[in-house]
LUMFISE-423490 format. One record per atom (N, C-alpha, C): residue in three letters; x, y, z. Coordinates in steps of 0.2 Angstrom, whole numbers, padded with zeros to 4 digits, always signed. Layout:
% residues N
AlaXYZ...
//
This chain:
% residues 111
Met+0378+0554+0573Met+0383+0556+0579Met+0386+0562+0577Thr+0386+0567+0581Thr+0390+0574+0579Thr+0397+0573+0581Asp+0401+0578+0579Asp+0408+0578+0580Asp+0410+0578+0587Val+0406+0582+0591Val+0407+0583+0598Val+0406+0577+0602Glu+0400+0573+0600Glu+0399+0567+0603Glu+0404+0562+0602Arg+0407+0562+0595Arg+0412+0557+0594Arg+0418+0558+0598Arg+0420+0565+0598Arg+0426+0567+0602Arg+0425+0565+0610Leu+0419+0566+0612Leu+0418+0564+0619Leu+0418+0557+0620Asp+0416+0553+0615Asp+0416+0546+0616Asp+0424+0544+0616Arg+0428+0547+0612Arg+0435+0545+0612Arg+0438+0547+0618Met+0436+0553+0621Met+0439+0555+0628Met+0437+0549+0633Asp+0430+0547+0633Asp+0428+0542+0637Asp+0432+0536+0637Gly+0434+0534+0630Gly+0438+0528+0629Gly+0445+0528+0632Ile+0448+0534+0632Ile+0455+0535+0634Ile+0454+0535+0642Ala+0449+0539+0645Ala+0448+0539+0652Ala+0447+0532+0655His+0443+0528+0651His+0442+0521+0653His+0449+0517+0653Leu+0453+0518+0648Leu+0459+0514+0648Leu+0464+0516+0653Leu+0464+0523+0655Leu+0469+0525+0660Leu+0466+0524+0667Asp+0460+0523+0668Asp+0457+0523+0675Asp+0453+0516+0677Glu+0451+0513+0672Glu+0446+0507+0673Glu+0447+0501+0668Ala+0452+0500+0665Ala+0453+0495+0660Ala+0453+0488+0662Val+0455+0487+0668Val+0456+0480+0670Val+0452+0479+0677Glu+0448+0474+0677Glu+0445+0472+0683Glu+0449+0467+0687Leu+0450+0469+0694Leu+0454+0465+0698Leu+0450+0459+0700Pro+0453+0453+0699Pro+0449+0447+0701Pro+0448+0447+0709Val+0443+0443+0711Val+0441+0443+0717Val+0437+0449+0720Val+0441+0455+0720Val+0438+0461+0723Val+0433+0464+0718Gly+0434+0463+0712Gly+0429+0466+0707Gly+0430+0474+0706Tyr+0436+0476+0708Tyr+0437+0484+0707Tyr+0441+0485+0701Arg+0440+0490+0697Arg+0443+0492+0691Arg+0449+0496+0692Val+0454+0495+0689Val+0460+0499+0688Val+0462+0500+0681Gly+0466+0505+0680Gly+0468+0506+0673Gly+0476+0507+0672Ile+0478+0509+0667Ile+0485+0510+0665Ile+0488+0514+0670Asp+0485+0520+0672Asp+0487+0525+0677Asp+0489+0521+0683Gly+0485+0517+0686Gly+0486+0514+0692Gly+0492+0508+0691Ile+0492+0505+0686Ile+0497+0500+0685Ile+0504+0503+0683Val+0505+0508+0678Val+0511+0511+0677Val+0513+0515+0683Gly+0509+0517+0687Gly+0511+0521+0693Gly+0516+0518+0697Phe+0516+0511+0697Phe+0521+0508+0701Phe+0528+0509+0699Leu+0529+0512+0693Leu+0536+0514+0691Leu+0537+0520+0694Pro+0542+0521+0699Pro+0543+0527+0703Pro+0544+0533+0699Val+0540+0538+0701Val+0539+0545+0698Val+0538+0545+0690Ala+0542+0542+0686Ala+0541+0542+0679Ala+0535+0540+0677Gly+0532+0534+0680Gly+0526+0532+0678Gly+0520+0537+0678Asp+0520+0540+0684Asp+0515+0545+0685Asp+0515+0551+0681Trp+0521+0553+0679Trp+0522+0559+0675Trp+0520+0557+0668Leu+0522+0551+0666Leu+0520+0548+0659Leu+0513+0548+0658Thr+0509+0545+0663Thr+0502+0545+0662Thr+0499+0552+0662Ala+0502+0556+0666Ala+0499+0563+0666Ala+0499+0567+0659Leu+0504+0565+0655Leu+0504+0568+0648Leu+0498+0565+0645Phe+0496+0559+0645Phe+0490+0557+0642Phe+0484+0560+0645Ser+0484+0561+0652Ser+0478+0564+0655Ser+0478+0571+0653Leu+0483+0575+0651Leu+0483+0582+0649Leu+0480+0582+0642Tyr+0480+0577+0638Tyr+0477+0576+0631Tyr+0469+0578+0632Leu+0466+0575+0638Leu+0459+0575+0639Leu+0458+0583+0640Val+0462+0586+0644Val+0461+0593+0645Val+0461+0597+0639Val+0466+0596+0635Val+0467+0599+0628Val+0461+0598+0624Glu+0459+0592+0623Glu+0453+0590+0619Glu+0447+0594+0622Ala+0446+0594+0628Ala+0440+0598+0631Ala+0441+0605+0629Ala+0447+0608+0629Ala+0447+0615+0628Ala+0445+0616+0620Arg+0447+0612+0616Arg+0445+0612+0609Arg+0438+0611+0608Leu+0435+0608+0612Leu+0427+0607+0612Leu+0424+0613+0615Gly+0427+0618+0618Gly+0424+0624+0620Gly+0422+0624+0628Val+0425+0619+0631Val+0424+0619+0639Val+0426+0625+0642Gly+0422+0628+0647Gly+0424+0634+0650Gly+0431+0634+0654Lys+0433+0640+0655Lys+0440+0640+0658Lys+0440+0638+0665Leu+0435+0639+0669Leu+0435+0636+0676Leu+0435+0629+0676Thr+0431+0626+0672Thr+0431+0618+0671Thr+0438+0616+0669Leu+0441+0619+0664Leu+0447+0617+0662Leu+0452+0617+0667Cys+0452+0623+0672Cys+0456+0623+0677Cys+0455+0618+0682Arg+0449+0616+0684Arg+0448+0610+0688Arg+0450+0604+0685Met+0450+0603+0679Met+0452+0597+0676Met+0460+0597+0676Ala+0463+0602+0675Ala+0471+0602+0675Ala+0473+0601+0683Cys+0469+0604+0687Cys+0471+0602+0694Cys+0470+0595+0696Asn+0465+0592+0693Asn+0464+0585+0695Asn+0470+0581+0692Val+0473+0583+0686Val+0478+0579+0683Val+0485+0581+0688Leu+0485+0587+0690Leu+0491+0589+0694Leu+0491+0585+0701Val+0485+0585+0704Val+0484+0581+0710Val+0486+0573+0709Asp+0484+0571+0703Asp+0485+0564+0702Asp+0492+0562+0701Ala+0496+0567+0697Ala+0503+0566+0696Ala+0507+0567+0702Val+0506+0572+0706Val+0510+0574+0712Val+0509+0568+0717Leu+0502+0567+0719Leu+0501+0563+0725Leu+0503+0556+0723Gly+0501+0554+0716Gly+0503+0547+0714Gly+0510+0546+0714Ser+0515+0551+0714Ser+0522+0550+0714Ser+0525+0548+0721Val+0520+0548+0726Val+0523+0546+0733Val+0523+0539+0733Pro+0529+0536+0735Pro+0529+0529+0735Pro+0524+0525+0739Leu+0522+0520+0737Leu+0516+0515+0740Leu+0510+0519+0741Leu+0509+0524+0745Leu+0503+0527+0746Leu+0500+0530+0739Gly+0505+0533+0735Gly+0503+0536+0729Gly+0500+0531+0724Asp+0503+0525+0725Asp+0500+0519+0720Asp+0493+0518+0722Leu+0491+0518+0729Leu+0484+0517+0731Leu+0480+0523+0729Phe+0483+0529+0729Phe+0479+0535+0728Phe+0477+0535+0720Asp+0482+0533+0716Asp+0481+0532+0709Asp+0475+0528+0707Val+0475+0522+0711Val+0469+0517+0709Val+0462+0520+0711Val+0462+0524+0716Val+0456+0527+0719Val+0454+0533+0716Trp+0458+0538+0714Trp+0457+0545+0712Trp+0453+0545+0706Lys+0455+0541+0700Lys+0452+0541+0694Lys+0451+0548+0691Ala+0456+0552+0690Ala+0456+0559+0688Ala+0453+0559+0681Asn+0454+0555+0677Asn+0452+0555+0670Asn+0445+0554+0669Val+0442+0549+0673Val+0435+0548+0672Val+0431+0555+0675Lys+0434+0557+0680Lys+0431+0564+0683Lys+0431+0569+0678Asn+0437+0570+0675Asn+0438+0575+0670Asn+0433+0575+0664Val+0432+0569+0661Val+0427+0568+0656Val+0420+0570+0658Glu+0419+0568+0664Glu+0412+0570+0667Glu+0411+0577+0668Leu+0417+0581+0670Leu+0417+0588+0671Leu+0416+0591+0664Ala+0419+0589+0659Ala+0419+0591+0652Ala+0411+0590+0649Arg+0409+0584+0650Arg+0402+0583+0648Arg+0397+0588+0651Arg+0398+0589+0658Arg+0393+0593+0661Arg+0394+0600+0659Asp+0400+0603+0658Asp+0401+0609+0655Asp+0398+0611+0649Leu+0398+0606+0644Leu+0396+0606+0637Leu+0388+0606+0637Gln+0385+0603+0642Gln+0377+0603+0642Gln+0374+0610+0643
//
């Protein structure tokens, strides 16, 4: 396994933890720490945004293009801003899954 593959796997793990770590009983939908911590008004969303930005920084270190990095940063910003809206933002956090999207963007860019 190359260094790039190892780093992408680590990014996958972080994205999974943030967006899909827990399966909701009965409905079978997956949520992550981002959706759970997002219930803390404003602070929760901005705290998880810091972890999301790590994925963007790691993608930059891997050589992902500037346009893709910009899209990734916008995904994090949208997640943090819209996730901060009371109640509706919590639902948005559960559905948006910016981190999984960002790792997919990074993988595509590196291929």
